[in-house]
C-alpha positions as CSV (number, residue, x, y, z in Angstrom):
1,X,23.8,4.2,33.0
2,X,21.5,1.2,32.9
3,X,21.6,-1.8,31.1
4,X,18.8,-0.9,29.0
5,X,19.9,2.3,28.1
6,X,23.3,1.0,27.5
7,X,21.7,-1.4,25.1
8,X,19.4,1.8,23.4
9,X,22.5,4.0,22.8
10,X,24.3,1.5,21.1
11,X,21.8,0.9,18.6
12,X,21.0,4.3,17.6
13,X,24.9,5.1,17.5
14,X,24.9,1.5,14.8
15,X,21.7,3.1,13.1
16,X,23.1,6.9,12.7
17,X,26.8,5.6,11.5
18,X,25.0,3.6,8.8
19,X,22.9,6.5,7.8
20,X,19.6,4.1,8.6
21,X,18.8,5.9,11.5
22,X,14.8,7.2,11.0
23,X,13.3,10.9,11.5
24,X,9.6,12.2,12.0
25,X,9.5,15.5,10.2
26,X,7.3,18.0,11.7
27,X,5.2,19.5,9.1
28,X,3.1,22.6,10.2
29,X,0.5,22.3,7.5
30,X,0.0,19.2,4.7
31,X,-2.0,18.3,2.2
32,X,-1.8,16.0,-1.2
33,X,-0.2,18.5,-3.3
34,X,1.8,20.8,-0.5
35,X,3.1,20.6,2.4
36,X,5.1,23.7,4.8
37,X,7.6,22.7,6.6
38,X,9.8,25.4,9.0
39,X,7.3,27.7,6.8
40,X,8.9,26.7,3.8
41,X,5.9,25.4,1.3
42,X,6.9,22.5,-0.9
43,X,5.6,20.2,-3.5
44,X,5.1,17.0,-1.8
45,X,5.4,13.9,-3.6
46,X,5.0,11.3,-1.2
47,X,1.3,11.5,-0.3
48,X,-0.4,7.8,-1.1
49,X,-3.7,9.6,-1.7
50,X,-3.6,8.8,-5.6
51,X,-6.7,10.2,-6.5
52,X,-6.6,12.9,-3.9
53,X,-9.7,12.4,-2.5
54,X,-8.0,13.2,1.2
55,X,-8.6,16.7,1.1
56,X,-11.2,16.9,-1.7
57,X,-14.3,19.1,-0.2
58,X,-16.7,16.1,-1.2
59,X,-14.9,13.9,1.4
60,X,-14.3,16.9,3.8
61,X,-18.0,17.2,4.3
62,X,-18.9,13.7,4.2
63,X,-16.8,13.1,7.7
64,X,-17.9,16.5,9.4
65,X,-21.4,14.7,8.9
66,X,-20.7,11.0,9.3
67,X,-19.4,12.8,12.6
68,X,-23.1,13.9,13.4
69,X,-25.0,11.0,12.6
70,X,-22.0,8.2,13.9
71,X,-19.9,10.2,16.3
72,X,-16.0,9.9,16.1
73,X,-15.2,6.8,17.6
74,X,-16.2,3.2,17.3
75,X,-16.7,2.9,20.8
76,X,-16.5,-1.1,20.8
77,X,-15.5,-4.1,18.7
78,X,-17.9,-4.8,15.8
79,X,-19.2,-7.8,17.3
80,X,-20.5,-5.8,20.7
81,X,-21.5,-2.2,19.6
82,X,-19.1,-0.9,17.0
83,X,-21.3,-2.3,13.6
84,X,-23.5,-0.1,12.7
85,X,-25.7,-0.1,9.5
86,X,-23.0,2.1,7.9
87,X,-20.3,-0.2,8.0
88,X,-22.4,-3.1,7.2
89,X,-23.6,-1.0,3.6
90,X,-20.2,-0.5,3.0
91,X,-19.2,-3.8,3.7
92,X,-22.1,-4.9,0.7
93,X,-20.4,-2.0,-1.6
94,X,-17.1,-3.0,-0.9
95,X,-18.4,-6.9,-2.4
96,X,-20.2,-5.2,-4.9
97,X,-17.2,-3.1,-6.6
98,X,-14.8,-6.0,-6.2
99,X,-17.3,-8.9,-7.4
100,X,-16.6,-10.9,-4.6
101,X,-19.5,-12.2,-2.1
102,X,-18.7,-10.4,0.8
103,X,-16.8,-7.7,2.3
104,X,-15.3,-7.5,6.0
105,X,-14.2,-3.8,7.9
106,X,-10.9,-3.9,9.2
107,X,-9.2,-0.5,11.5
108,X,-6.2,-1.5,9.0
109,X,-4.7,-3.2,6.5
110,X,-1.8,-4.1,9.3
111,X,-4.6,-5.5,10.9
112,X,-6.6,-7.0,8.0
113,X,-3.3,-9.1,7.1
114,X,-2.5,-10.3,10.4
115,X,-5.8,-11.2,11.1
116,X,-6.4,-13.0,7.8
117,X,-3.1,-14.6,8.0
118,X,-3.2,-16.2,11.1
119,X,-6.6,-17.4,10.9
120,X,-6.2,-19.4,8.2
121,X,-2.9,-20.8,8.7
122,X,-2.0,-23.6,11.3
123,X,1.4,-25.2,12.4
124,X,2.0,-27.8,9.3
125,X,0.9,-25.0,7.0
126,X,2.3,-23.1,4.3
127,X,2.7,-19.2,3.5
128,X,4.7,-18.8,-0.2
129,X,5.0,-15.0,-0.4
130,X,7.0,-13.1,-2.6
131,X,10.2,-11.4,-1.3
132,X,9.0,-7.7,-1.4
133,X,5.7,-8.1,0.2
134,X,4.7,-5.6,2.4
135,X,6.2,-5.8,5.7
136,X,2.6,-6.7,7.4
137,X,2.4,-9.5,5.3
138,X,5.6,-11.0,6.4
139,X,4.5,-10.5,10.1
140,X,1.0,-11.6,9.1
141,X,3.6,-15.5,8.6
142,X,5.5,-14.8,11.1
143,X,2.2,-14.6,13.7
144,X,0.7,-18.0,12.4
145,X,3.3,-19.8,12.9
146,X,3.0,-21.7,10.1
147,X,5.9,-22.7,6.8
148,X,7.2,-19.7,5.4
149,X,9.0,-19.7,2.0
150,X,9.3,-16.7,0.1
151,X,10.1,-16.8,-4.1
152,X,12.0,-14.2,-5.5
153,X,10.0,-11.1,-6.9
154,X,7.7,-12.1,-9.5
155,X,9.3,-15.0,-10.1
156,X,6.5,-17.7,-11.4
157,X,8.8,-20.6,-11.5
158,X,10.9,-20.5,-7.8
159,X,7.5,-19.9,-6.5
160,X,6.2,-23.0,-8.8
161,X,9.2,-24.6,-7.2
162,X,8.2,-23.9,-3.9
163,X,4.6,-25.0,-4.5
164,X,5.7,-28.2,-5.5
165,X,7.4,-29.2,-2.6
166,X,4.9,-28.0,-0.6
167,X,2.4,-31.0,-1.6
168,X,1.0,-32.1,1.9
169,X,-2.9,-33.6,2.1
170,X,-3.2,-32.5,5.9
171,X,-1.9,-29.5,5.3
172,X,-2.9,-26.0,3.3
173,X,-0.7,-23.8,1.4
174,X,-1.5,-19.4,0.6
175,X,0.3,-17.9,-1.7
176,X,0.3,-13.9,-0.7
177,X,1.6,-11.2,-3.1
178,X,1.0,-7.5,-3.3
179,X,-1.2,-6.2,-6.0
180,X,0.3,-3.4,-6.6
181,X,4.1,-3.4,-5.0
182,X,4.6,-0.4,-3.1
183,X,8.3,0.1,-3.5
184,X,9.1,-0.8,-6.8
185,X,5.6,0.7,-8.6
186,X,5.2,-2.6,-10.5
187,X,1.9,-5.1,-10.5
188,X,2.5,-8.6,-10.1
189,X,2.0,-11.4,-12.3
190,X,-1.5,-12.5,-11.4
191,X,-2.4,-14.1,-14.8
192,X,1.2,-17.1,-14.3
193,X,0.1,-17.3,-10.4
194,X,-3.2,-18.4,-11.4
195,X,-2.1,-20.7,-14.0
196,X,0.8,-22.3,-12.2
197,X,-1.4,-23.0,-9.2
198,X,-4.3,-24.5,-10.7
199,X,-6.2,-24.3,-7.6
200,X,-3.4,-26.2,-5.2
201,X,-3.1,-22.9,-2.2
202,X,-4.9,-20.1,-1.5
203,X,-3.9,-17.4,-3.6
204,X,-4.4,-13.8,-1.7
205,X,-3.6,-10.9,-3.3
206,X,-3.3,-7.4,-0.9
207,X,-4.5,-4.2,-3.7
208,X,-3.6,-1.7,-0.9
209,X,-1.9,0.1,-3.6
210,X,-3.7,-0.9,-6.7
211,X,-7.6,0.1,-6.3
212,X,-8.9,2.8,-6.9
213,X,-6.1,2.8,-9.7
214,X,-5.5,0.4,-11.9
215,X,-7.8,-1.9,-14.0
216,X,-11.0,-1.0,-15.3
217,X,-13.0,1.3,-13.2
218,X,-10.0,1.7,-11.3
219,X,-11.2,-1.2,-9.4
220,X,-7.8,-2.6,-9.0
221,X,-5.1,-5.3,-9.7
222,X,-7.8,-8.1,-8.8
223,X,-11.4,-6.9,-10.5
224,X,-10.1,-4.4,-12.3
225,X,-8.8,-7.2,-14.8
226,X,-11.3,-9.8,-14.1
227,X,-10.3,-12.5,-12.2
228,X,-12.7,-14.0,-10.5
229,X,-13.1,-15.1,-7.0
230,X,-12.5,-18.6,-7.5
231,X,-8.7,-17.6,-9.1
232,X,-8.7,-15.8,-6.3
233,X,-10.3,-15.9,-3.0
234,X,-8.8,-13.1,-1.0
235,X,-8.3,-10.2,-1.5
236,X,-7.5,-7.3,0.8
237,X,-7.8,-3.6,0.3
238,X,-7.3,-0.3,2.5
239,X,-8.8,2.6,2.6
240,X,-5.9,5.1,3.4
241,X,-4.3,5.2,-0.3
242,X,-6.5,5.7,-2.9
243,X,-9.7,6.2,-1.3
244,X,-8.4,8.6,0.6
245,X,-9.4,7.3,4.1
246,X,-8.9,5.2,7.0
247,X,-9.0,1.8,7.0
248,X,-9.0,-1.9,5.1
249,X,-11.4,-4.5,4.3
250,X,-11.2,-8.3,3.3
251,X,-13.7,-9.5,0.4
252,X,-14.5,-12.9,-0.6
253,X,-16.7,-16.0,-0.1
254,X,-19.3,-15.3,2.1
255,X,-17.9,-18.4,4.1
256,X,-14.8,-16.7,4.3
257,X,-16.2,-13.6,5.8
258,X,-18.1,-15.7,7.8
259,X,-15.6,-17.5,9.1
260,X,-13.2,-14.3,9.8
261,X,-16.4,-12.9,11.9
262,X,-15.5,-16.3,14.5
263,X,-11.9,-16.5,14.2
264,X,-10.1,-13.5,13.5
265,X,-8.3,-12.3,16.6
266,X,-8.0,-8.3,15.8
267,X,-11.0,-8.2,14.1
268,X,-13.1,-9.7,17.0
269,X,-10.7,-7.8,20.3
270,X,-10.1,-4.6,18.4
271,X,-12.3,-1.3,18.9
272,X,-14.4,-0.9,15.1
273,X,-13.8,1.5,12.4
274,X,-15.6,5.2,13.8
275,X,-18.7,5.4,11.7
276,X,-17.6,8.8,10.3
277,X,-15.2,7.5,9.2
278,X,-16.8,4.5,7.4
279,X,-19.3,7.1,6.3
280,X,-16.7,9.2,4.2
281,X,-15.1,6.0,2.7
282,X,-18.3,5.2,1.4
283,X,-18.8,8.5,-0.2
284,X,-15.1,8.6,-1.7
285,X,-15.9,5.3,-3.3
286,X,-19.5,6.2,-4.9
287,X,-17.3,9.3,-6.3
288,X,-15.1,6.9,-7.0
289,X,-17.4,4.9,-9.1
290,X,-19.4,8.1,-10.5
291,X,-16.4,10.4,-11.4
292,X,-13.8,9.6,-14.1
293,X,-11.9,12.5,-14.0
294,X,-9.1,12.0,-11.3
295,X,-8.2,8.8,-11.9
296,X,-7.6,9.9,-16.1
297,X,-5.7,13.2,-14.6
298,X,-3.5,10.7,-12.5
299,X,-3.7,8.4,-16.0
300,X,-2.4,11.5,-18.0
301,X,0.4,12.7,-15.7
302,X,2.0,9.4,-14.9
303,X,2.8,9.5,-19.2
304,X,4.2,12.9,-18.7
305,X,6.1,12.4,-15.8
306,X,7.7,9.0,-17.5
307,X,7.7,11.2,-20.8
308,X,10.3,13.5,-18.9
309,X,12.3,11.3,-17.2
310,X,13.1,9.0,-20.5
311,X,14.3,12.2,-21.9
312,X,16.0,13.0,-19.2
313,X,17.7,9.4,-18.5
314,X,16.9,9.2,-15.3
315,X,17.4,6.1,-13.8
316,X,13.7,5.3,-12.9
317,X,12.6,1.4,-12.3
318,X,10.0,0.2,-15.2
319,X,6.6,1.1,-13.8
320,X,3.2,3.0,-15.3
321,X,1.8,3.9,-11.7
322,X,1.9,6.4,-9.8
323,X,4.8,5.1,-7.5
324,X,8.0,6.3,-9.3
325,X,11.2,4.8,-7.7
326,X,13.8,7.0,-8.6
327,X,17.4,4.3,-7.7
328,X,19.8,5.7,-5.8
329,X,21.7,2.9,-4.7
330,X,23.7,3.6,-1.6
331,X,21.5,5.3,1.5
332,X,23.9,8.2,1.4
333,X,23.3,9.4,-1.7
334,X,19.3,8.8,-1.3
335,X,19.7,10.7,2.0
336,X,21.8,13.8,-0.3
337,X,19.2,13.9,-2.8
338,X,16.3,14.2,-0.3
339,X,18.3,17.1,1.3
340,X,19.1,18.8,-2.0
341,X,14.9,18.3,-3.5
342,X,14.1,19.7,0.0
343,X,16.6,23.0,-0.9
344,X,14.6,23.1,-4.3
345,X,10.8,23.5,-2.8
346,X,10.1,19.3,-2.7
347,X,9.1,16.7,-0.5
348,X,10.2,13.5,-1.1
349,X,11.5,11.3,1.4
350,X,14.4,8.4,0.8
351,X,13.1,5.0,0.9
352,X,16.7,2.8,2.7
353,X,16.8,-0.6,4.1
354,X,15.3,-2.8,5.7
355,X,11.5,-0.9,3.5
356,X,14.4,-1.7,0.8
357,X,16.8,-4.7,0.2
358,X,19.8,-3.4,0.9
359,X,21.8,-1.7,-1.6
360,X,18.8,-0.7,-3.1
361,X,17.7,3.0,-1.8
362,X,16.1,4.9,-3.5
363,X,13.8,8.4,-3.8
364,X,9.8,6.7,-4.0
365,X,8.1,9.4,-6.1
366,X,4.7,9.6,-6.1
367,X,2.1,11.1,-8.7
368,X,-1.2,12.1,-7.4
369,X,-4.4,13.9,-9.3
370,X,-3.6,16.7,-7.4
371,X,-1.2,17.5,-9.1
372,X,-0.2,19.6,-12.2
373,X,1.7,19.3,-15.3
374,X,4.0,22.2,-13.8
375,X,4.9,20.6,-11.3
376,X,5.7,17.7,-13.0
377,X,7.8,19.6,-15.1
378,X,9.3,21.8,-12.4
379,X,10.2,18.1,-10.7
380,X,12.0,17.1,-13.2
381,X,13.9,19.6,-13.7
382,X,15.0,19.1,-9.9
383,X,15.9,15.4,-10.4
384,X,18.4,15.9,-13.4
385,X,20.5,18.3,-12.2
386,X,20.6,16.0,-8.8
387,X,21.3,13.7,-11.3
388,X,24.0,15.3,-13.3
389,X,25.4,16.3,-10.0
390,X,26.4,12.6,-8.9
391,X,28.5,10.7,-10.9
392,X,27.8,7.4,-9.6
393,X,24.5,7.3,-11.7
394,X,23.6,6.8,-15.4
395,X,24.6,9.8,-17.5
396,X,22.3,12.5,-18.1
């Protein structure tokens, strides 16, 4: 056995022994509401397609029409031959929707976070980040090679303390936070962050999970709660969640967008988001702006879930968003619950470290507008049974 093979085998054995090994499930068919695995149809509570637009007939028709208009590939970097009229139109509409001066489209949210922070931070600068931020924001700080400090989750006083220690006339600071946290389902305390910041740092909000779902008209945790471009100068959003497509964007001042076009390496050196997908996202964005029924249905399902879960005394975190974490704490408990739910006809994945802090393993239940009230009722019955069988959890 080669040295490389031995190293890999040892690491895999450690992951398996600690219940931390990951696996990819082969799903024969998949939609927002259902998946099919080994011939069995399971109710899907894993999807981030919060509004059910990824499988909406309107979106499917838009993708087909977009492919006829623009082909299926991005063809080149947007600075070479990849920038199309639909990219320009989508960016204009995103800027208007998020109440910013301009926007810039990226092929993925991970790339947007890596690109923005590496373009704005220098070695002498500081990134102050919430401990529970998405991995892409943490990786972006490492790539930027600036100083990185992390404050306790949603603890604005801790953030203020770190901010007071970073004042340097020859450097600048960025405070970065998710808008809606993807694993806990809670909202960032943006009002408090803005208050303690007072323009001493640039505030960046990654609103991947909030856009389309929360706030006025589904505008997310920033524009949806009327935080201005001055208060939140850097806004990042994705198309792969509530907007039912793929890709991402950055919104802010015209100068910020012009600067990123010149400096941001992941933007400059990556093939553009395919025009067909940009067309689809543009159509989905229009649907979001003109029809509120999907969001209203989702809000009703969240209320129903929370009501039934409270009655069953399930160990949920406090969340009034589509993300409902059921806390099981140990990796083994989470994996066992996942297996039991699959036998009962549900597809819900266990989330373990390093995706969440150690000893906070959970089932990450996501609700969508594609679900029906009877789906929620069935799920709560199954979850109550699992919790009653597990004496280490809260009593039923």
